[in-house]
BALO-975184 format. One record per residue (C-alpha): residue in three letters; x, y, z. Coordinates in steps of 0.1 Angstrom, whole numbers. Layout:
BEGIN
aa east north up
ALA X Y Z .
...
// end
This chain:
BEGIN
aa east north up
PHE 615 672 1002 .
THR 584 649 998 .
SER 550 662 987 .
LEU 520 644 999 .
VAL 485 643 995 .
THR 470 666 1023 .
GLU 436 677 1034 .
GLU 446 713 1027 .
LEU 457 706 990 .
LEU 423 687 986 .
ARG 403 715 997 .
GLN 422 740 977 .
ARG 417 721 946 .
ALA 380 715 951 .
GLU 369 751 948 .
HIS 346 743 921 .
ASN 327 725 949 .
ASN 329 752 976 .
CYS 357 732 993 .
GLU 336 703 1003 .
LEU 352 668 1001 .
PHE 322 646 1012 .
SER 303 651 979 .
LEU 333 659 956 .
GLU 330 639 923 .
GLU 360 652 902 .
ILE 394 664 914 .
SER 425 673 896 .
LEU 460 668 913 .
HIS 481 672 882 .
GLN 518 686 884 .
GLN 515 687 921 .
GLU 551 669 927 .
ILE 529 644 948 .
GLU 554 613 957 .
LYS 526 593 980 .
LEU 490 589 977 .
GLU 471 594 1012 .
TYR 439 605 1024 .
ILE 420 605 990 .
ASP 403 574 1002 .
LYS 393 585 1034 .
LEU 381 621 1026 .
CYS 367 617 990 .
ARG 347 587 989 .
ASP 323 598 962 .
LEU 349 605 935 .
LYS 342 596 899 .
ILE 371 613 879 .
LEU 407 615 896 .
TYR 436 631 878 .
LEU 471 624 890 .
GLN 491 628 860 .
ASN 526 642 858 .
ASN 536 638 894 .
LEU 562 614 910 .
ILE 539 586 923 .
PRO 559 555 926 .
LYS 530 530 937 .
ILE 494 527 932 .
GLU 479 529 969 .
ASN 450 543 989 .
VAL 424 544 961 .
SER 408 511 967 .
LYS 380 525 988 .
LEU 368 546 958 .
LYS 339 526 950 .
LYS 324 551 926 .
LEU 356 557 905 .
GLU 353 555 870 .
TYR 383 575 853 .
LEU 418 573 871 .
ASN 446 591 854 .
LEU 481 582 864 .
ALA 500 591 832 .
LEU 536 603 836 .
ASN 547 591 871 .
ASN 571 563 885 .
ILE 547 535 887 .
GLU 565 498 882 .
ARG 534 476 888 .
ILE 498 476 887 .
GLU 481 470 918 .
ASN 458 478 945 .
LEU 429 486 922 .
GLU 405 455 930 .
GLY 380 478 951 .
CYS 372 503 922 .
GLU 342 484 911 .
GLU 330 509 887 .
LEU 364 519 869 .
GLN 359 520 833 .
LYS 390 539 820 .
LEU 427 537 832 .
ASP 458 556 817 .
LEU 490 546 829 .
THR 507 564 799 .
ALA 547 569 802 .
ASN 554 551 834 .
PHE 582 523 841 .
ILE 558 491 841 .
GLY 580 464 830 .
GLU 559 435 848 .
LEU 532 431 827 .
SER 517 402 844 .
SER 504 427 871 .
ILE 476 435 848 .
GLU 458 403 858 .
ILE 448 421 887 .
LEU 426 442 866 .
LYS 400 412 859 .
HIS 384 421 888 .
ASN 373 454 874 .
ILE 345 440 854 .
HIS 335 475 839 .
LEU 370 485 824 .
ARG 366 495 790 .
GLU 398 514 781 .
LEU 435 509 792 .
PHE 464 531 783 .
LEU 501 516 786 .
VAL 518 536 758 .
GLY 553 546 767 .
ASN 558 516 792 .
PRO 587 491 789 .
CYS 562 464 788 .
THR 548 476 755 .
GLU 581 466 737 .
PHE 574 430 748 .
GLU 568 406 717 .
GLY 529 396 720 .
TYR 522 425 743 .
ARG 490 434 728 .
GLN 477 396 723 .
PHE 487 392 759 .
VAL 469 421 772 .
VAL 437 414 750 .
ALA 434 376 759 .
THR 438 385 798 .
LEU 414 412 799 .
HIS 382 401 784 .
GLN 360 430 793 .
LEU 384 456 775 .
LYS 372 473 744 .
CYS 401 498 736 .
LEU 439 493 742 .
ASP 461 522 736 .
SER 434 543 718 .
LYS 430 514 695 .
GLU 398 495 695 .
ILE 397 459 702 .
GLU 380 437 674 .
ARG 364 405 679 .
SER 386 386 654 .
GLU 419 400 672 .
ARG 402 385 706 .
ILE 396 351 691 .
GLN 432 349 676 .
ALA 446 362 712 .
LEU 428 336 731 .
GLN 439 308 705 .
ASN 475 316 709 .
TYR 475 325 747 .
ARG 495 298 761 .
GLN 524 305 739 .
VAL 521 344 742 .
GLU 519 338 778 .
LYS 552 320 783 .
GLN 569 344 758 .
ILE 558 374 781 .
ARG 571 356 812 .
ASP 607 350 800 .
GLN 607 387 786 .
GLU 596 398 818 .
GLN 621 379 840 .
VAL 647 393 817 .
TYR 636 427 822 .
LEU 632 423 860 .
VAL 669 414 862 .
LYS 680 442 842 .
ARG 659 464 861 .
ALA 674 454 893 .
ARG 709 459 880 .
GLU 702 494 868 .
LYS 684 501 897 .
GLU 715 494 921 .
GLU 738 512 897 .
ALA 715 542 897 .
LEU 713 543 933 .
LYS 752 539 935 .
LYS 758 566 911 .
ILE 735 590 929 .
GLN 750 581 965 .
GLU 786 588 950 .
LYS 773 622 936 .
GLN 758 633 971 .
GLU 790 622 989 .
LYS 813 641 963 .
LYS 788 672 968 .
LYS 793 669 1007 .
GLU 831 663 1005 .
LYS 836 692 980 .
GLN 842 725 999 .
ILE 836 760 982 .
LYS 868 775 982 .
PRO 865 812 988 .
LYS 879 836 963 .
PRO 912 854 975 .
GLY 908 886 996 .
PHE 876 873 1014 .
ASP 873 846 1040 .
ARG 833 847 1042 .
ARG 839 860 1079 .
TRP 830 894 1096 .
TYR 850 912 1122 .
THR 834 942 1142 .
ASP 849 963 1169 .
ILE 823 971 1195 .
ASN 843 994 1211 .
ASN 850 1018 1181 .
ILE 821 1043 1184 .
ASN 832 1071 1163 .
PRO 831 1064 1123 .
ASP 866 1063 1108 .
PRO 868 1070 1070 .
LEU 894 1043 1065 .
GLU 873 1020 1082 .
ASP 843 1029 1060 .
LYS 866 1025 1029 .
GLU 876 992 1041 .
ASN 837 980 1048 .
HIS 830 991 1011 .
GLN 859 973 997 .
GLN 848 941 1017 .
LYS 812 944 1005 .
GLU 824 947 968 .
THR 847 916 974 .
GLU 816 899 988 .
LYS 796 910 957 .
GLU 823 895 934 .
TYR 823 863 953 .
GLN 787 859 950 .
GLU 787 865 914 .
TRP 815 841 909 .
GLU 796 815 930 .
ILE 764 819 909 .
ASP 786 815 876 .
LYS 801 782 891 .
ASP 764 770 903 .
ASP 754 777 863 .
GLU 781 757 853 .
GLU 775 729 875 .
ASP 739 731 863 .
ARG 748 729 828 .
ALA 768 699 837 .
PHE 741 681 855 .
TRP 717 683 824 .
GLU 742 673 798 .
GLU 756 642 813 .
PRO 737 612 797 .
THR 718 593 820 .
PRO 693 563 815 .
TYR 653 569 819 .
THR 647 553 852 .
PRO 624 563 881 .
GLU 658 572 900 .
TYR 672 594 877 .
ARG 637 614 871 .
LEU 635 617 909 .
GLU 670 630 910 .
ALA 661 655 884 .
HIS 633 666 903 .
ARG 654 670 935 .
HIS 679 691 916 .
LEU 653 715 902 .
GLU 639 718 939 .
GLU 674 726 952 .
LYS 677 753 925 .
ARG 647 767 933 .
ARG 653 769 971 .
VAL 685 785 962 .
LYS 669 812 944 .
GLU 642 818 970 .
ASN 669 823 994 .
ILE 687 847 973 .
ARG 654 865 969 .
GLY 647 865 1003 .
GLN 681 878 1011 .
LYS 675 907 987 .
MET 643 916 1002 .
LYS 659 918 1035 .
GLU 686 942 1023 .
LYS 662 963 1012 .
PRO 666 998 1027 .
PRO 638 1007 1048 .
ARG 615 1033 1034 .
THR 619 1070 1045 .
LEU 588 1088 1052 .
ILE 603 1117 1071 .
THR 637 1130 1067 .
THR 665 1136 1093 .
ASP 658 1172 1092 .
GLY 621 1166 1098 .
LYS 606 1172 1063 .
VAL 577 1151 1053 .
LEU 578 1133 1020 .
ASN 548 1127 997 .
MET 544 1088 992 .
ASN 520 1067 972 .
GLU 538 1032 976 .
PRO 501 1014 970 .
LYS 499 1034 937 .
LEU 462 1046 944 .
HIS 443 1072 930 .
PHE 433 1101 949 .
PHE 417 1134 949 .
LEU 423 1163 977 .
LYS 393 1186 978 .
ASP 395 1222 996 .
ASP 359 1227 1008 .
GLU 359 1262 1015 .
GLU 322 1264 1023 .
ASN 326 1238 1055 .
ASN 362 1251 1060 .
GLN 379 1212 1057 .
PHE 399 1192 1034 .
ILE 382 1162 1021 .
LEU 407 1134 1005 .
ASP 393 1106 984 .
LEU 416 1078 983 .
ALA 405 1048 960 .
VAL 412 1018 981 .
TYR 405 985 968 .
ARG 370 977 966 .
HIS 370 942 984 .
LEU 400 950 1008 .
ASP 392 943 1043 .
SER 390 977 1066 .
SER 413 958 1090 .
LEU 440 962 1067 .
ILE 437 999 1066 .
ASP 453 1022 1091 .
VAL 446 1060 1093 .
ASP 469 1087 1109 .
VAL 462 1122 1106 .
GLN 487 1150 1117 .
PRO 484 1186 1118 .
THR 505 1192 1087 .
TYR 501 1157 1067 .
LEU 482 1125 1069 .
ARG 496 1088 1065 .
VAL 474 1059 1053 .
MET 490 1023 1057 .
VAL 472 999 1032 .
LYS 484 964 1035 .
ASP 517 978 1051 .
LYS 522 1001 1020 .
PRO 525 1039 1028 .
PHE 504 1064 1015 .
GLN 516 1098 1026 .
LEU 504 1134 1015 .
VAL 515 1170 1031 .
LEU 485 1192 1037 .
PRO 484 1227 1022 .
GLU 472 1241 1056 .
GLU 472 1228 1093 .
VAL 440 1206 1103 .
LYS 427 1194 1136 .
PRO 436 1157 1137 .
ASP 411 1152 1167 .
SER 379 1163 1147 .
SER 390 1146 1115 .
SER 369 1114 1104 .
ALA 373 1085 1081 .
LYS 347 1064 1061 .
ARG 343 1038 1038 .
SER 323 1040 1006 .
GLN 297 1009 1007 .
THR 294 1009 969 .
THR 329 1018 956 .
GLY 351 1010 987 .
HIS 369 1044 985 .
LEU 382 1060 1019 .
VAL 371 1095 1024 .
ILE 390 1114 1051 .
SER 373 1149 1063 .
MET 397 1171 1082 .
PRO 386 1203 1093 .
LYS 408 1233 1094 .
VAL 426 1249 1122 .
GLN 419 1285 1109 .
GLU 384 1293 1109 .
ILE 370 1318 1081 .
ILE 343 1343 1091 .
ARG 317 1350 1065 .
ALA 289 1374 1064 .
ASN 254 1362 1063 .
ARG 241 1364 1027 .
LYS 206 1378 1020 .
THR 180 1354 1008 .
PRO 170 1364 973 .
THR 133 1372 969 .
LEU 111 1351 947 .
VAL 96 1365 916 .
LYS 63 1350 905 .
PRO 62 1340 870 .
SER 31 1363 863 .
ASP 49 1395 873 .
SER 81 1386 850 .
ASN 66 1405 820 .
LYS 59 1436 843 .
LEU 94 1434 857 .
GLN 110 1434 821 .
THR 88 1462 809 .
ASN 100 1486 841 .
VAL 135 1477 835 .
LYS 133 1490 798 .
ARG 114 1519 810 .
GLU 141 1528 836 .
ARG 170 1527 808 .
VAL 150 1549 786 .
GLU 145 1576 814 .
LYS 181 1575 823 .
LEU 189 1583 787 .
GLU 165 1611 783 .
VAL 169 1646 799 .
ASP 140 1663 816 .
HIS 145 1701 813 .
SER 121 1709 839 .
LYS 142 1692 867 .
TYR 175 1707 857 .
SER 185 1743 856 .
PHE 214 1742 831 .
PRO 218 1774 811 .
ASP 207 1774 774 .
VAL 241 1776 757 .
ALA 224 1779 724 .
ASN 203 1809 730 .
ILE 230 1829 747 .
ILE 233 1853 720 .
GLN 199 1861 705 .
GLU 194 1862 668 .
LYS 183 1894 652 .
GLU 151 1893 634 .
GLN 150 1882 600 .
THR 128 1903 578 .
GLY 135 1890 546 .
GLN 112 1871 524 .
GLY 121 1839 507 .
PRO 137 1806 519 .
ILE 148 1821 554 .
ASN 113 1829 565 .
LEU 103 1794 555 .
GLN 133 1780 572 .
GLN 125 1800 604 .
GLN 89 1789 603 .
LYS 98 1751 600 .
VAL 120 1755 629 .
ILE 95 1772 653 .
ASP 69 1746 640 .
ALA 93 1719 653 .
GLU 98 1734 687 .
ASN 60 1742 691 .
SER 52 1705 683 .
TYR 72 1692 711 .
VAL 53 1709 736 .
ASP 20 1683 735 .
PHE 45 1653 725 .
GLU 40 1621 744 .
ASP 61 1593 741 .
ASN 42 1560 736 .
GLN 63 1529 739 .
ASP 42 1507 717 .
VAL 47 1530 686 .
PRO 77 1520 669 .
PRO 102 1551 662 .
LEU 101 1568 625 .
ILE 129 1559 605 .
// end
């Protein structure tokens, strides 16, 4: 597995520039597991800032044509030598922190970068050489800052005075390091090769009871309960074997990380390969689980339609009695393309596939699929489905109410009041009910005193009703 810089990756990381590469001035390619630099100098000629930290780049290459490049970050990579930077005429800052640069004399190539002001070499083997800082300061006259520390004038003068002596020390230490590095590289490659051979020779012994092979009788059509039991036991055995295999892989992984190893580009690359292999195994297991996922059941074997909302969308089903139809408002994602939605209306249910996820709803009544319609809202993106019912309802024509003028409202209120008063009062001239009170005639009372006065009061009261006129404007007496 080798991760390269491709045009697709560059356009993906250039989203801030509308994926345009010819005018791109800054791009970040950190933590992309890149092992080789390609295409950058051909597709991004106007780059000024390039981030390539925390990758697996072993060599600086294919950046010399970036004439406008001002800042290059190659920290945390596998670089062992500074090279191929002469063409970066505007380079001002170079970060090579935590690499494997032991050939310190390779910094002489940076003399051509006359605008270089900052250089970072912290975490490289060359920084442990005696006289490292003096050699760099005396070699690169244009530098203003080395490893985040400003270079003073007095320090530069002293470094230039002792340059011959310091240079000899650096060359000697460099040769010793290169011999040591060649031996480390040979041993590391040898150990890695031995591990790979052992891994190939090592065969995983299957757990007793499962030989990792399946046997199928194609002539056996009728299901056999004993065979089903054997298949179930076989699946359980396979499951146990997989769990045992995973535990064994975990033990090997723990042993791999606990084993002491030198910090070299080879072992760093091996660690990356190990992580990549573990990642692939997990992806394969995840893919197998996805494949083993049972198919969804939308309609049961006995023909029963199930309600389902796998895309987890909000919905509202309205019974429009006035238009004799059902209206479903399904809250589909606003920015979802309509080509990813499939609507299927049946007489008793409807099904909407949203990105291959079913939404299924059983309808309360039978509808007409041919007369149904589906539309998307331009503002909310909701899907609105109209489904006319099969049973039509005949409704009587309603009389349109007559409009009443505002000026006649007062008259209408008074008429209503009078009608209510007339209903409560009884007109003796219209009805021929017998006068129950006068069935028995009272004798004339000839006596004097209070009786005559009382009788006279009653007569006066009855005579007073003869010419009585009810005026609605006069309030009643209390």
